N, C-alpha and C positions, 0 to 999 in steps of 0.2 A: 357701212357694210352689211349689215344684216338685211336692210331695205333692199340690198341689190340680191341677195339670196333668197329674199321671199318673192321677189318679181322676177328671178331668172332671168335679171339681166336685160329685161323688157323695160322701157320707158312707161311709166304708170301714169294715166290721164287725171287730170287735177280735179276730176268727178267722178265719184265711185256710186253709180246707181244701183241697187239691188231690191229685187223683190224676194220675199219668203213666204212660204205657207205657215199656216196654224198647224202647230205639231199634233199628231194622232195621239191618243193613249198610248198606243204600242211602241213609239219612239223612246229611245234610250236617253237619259238625260244628259248624255255626252253628246247628243247630236242637236240638243234644244238650248233656247237661251229665253230666259222672262223677260216680258215686255210690260210696262204699266200702259194701260190703255184707258180709255173713256169707259170702257164696256169691264174694268177691273185687268187682274193680271191675266195675262195668256203666255204660254209656251210658244215659240216660234221657231221652225227649223234654222240651222246654222246655215245649211247649204242652200243659195239661192237658187231659184229657178230661173229668174232672168236676170241678166248682168247688165252692164255699162255698154259691152261688145254686141250684145242684140238690140240696143238701140241705133236706128238709122235716121229718125228724125224727131222733131218735137214742136211744139206748140204752147207757149204759156197764155195765161187769161188772169184777170183780177178773180181771187178767190171769192167766192160766194161767202165765207165764212170768216175771213178777215181780210179788208179792204187794202192792209198794207204788204199782205202778201199775194203771193201767186199760186195757182193750180198749173198742172203742167200735163197734157198729153204726149204720150210716148208712142210712135210707131215703131213696130219692132220688124224685124227680119225674118224670112221665112222659118228659121230655126226656132226664134224667141216665140211668134205667133202659134207654132206647133204646139210648144211646150207650155204655154197659155191655155190652148185649147184642152189639151190633155191634162191640166193641171185642176182647172177650173171645173172640169166633169168629175176628177176624181176627189175633190175637196169642196163639194156645194156642200154649203152650210157652214163653212169654216171662213176663216179670214185670210187677207193676205197683207202683208205689211210692207210697206215702201221704206226705204232708208237710202239716204243721201249721205255719202261720207260717214257712214255707221251711225248717223242721228235717225231715229225713225223721225218720218215726214208725215204718213196718213196712213191708215187702214182700209182697205176695200172689202166688204161683205161677198162672198160669192154666193149670189142667189141661184143661178144658174150658168150653165157650161157657156162659156165666153169664144164665138167663132167671128174672130177678127184678129186686125193687126195693130190695134190700138188700145192701150190700157190708159187710163185717166187718174191723177192724182189731185184732189181737190183743194188742198190746203198745203201749206208749211213751206213754200221755197220762196225764200228772200229774194230782193233784187240782185244783189251781189250772185246769189245762184243762178239765176235766171240768166245774168251776164256771162257767167261762164258757158253755161249750155248754147247761148247765143256763137259763141265762138269754138265748140266743139260740134255741132250739128246744123245742119239745113234745118228750115221750117217744113212743115208738113206740107206737101205738094210744090214744093220750090226745087228746082233741079239743083245737081252739084254745080254747076257751071254759073247759073244764077247766084247762088249763094257766096260762090268766090267773088263775083262781080260785086254783091253789097258788101261783102265784108271789107273789099280794097276801097269801097267809095265810104263806108263808116271809118275805116282807119284814116283815110285822107281829109276827111271832115273833123277828124279828131286834133289834127296836127295846127 
């Protein structure tokens, strides 16, 4: 019952992908949470600036850091790309954290403003998660029609 209240009656996707910025010193502790990273503990903003609904396509690749896992490039819609450009310009010299289903996957250092529609996570996506992404989004460069045809062919091959 409570999950319906949180979701406001909308069906939630099986994967929740969020990107959060490193919190500034001026932000309240109520608006941040602490995360352990390879660079030590960091405070991240609770409010994500990119969410699952901003993603329109993806592409996985073997992670250069751990061959058992994948990295992933996410193509953003226009609104997500605009927020990425604005946020990366505002938070240069800080970190972006990617979380999937609430679990921290990777950290990205912002060295300059990003002017594009793709954001890449280099590690932390397991094969099961990659399969879920394959059912949710087309691959980058794949038309929605080609994605539907591919999904039907894959479903038929599994039978």
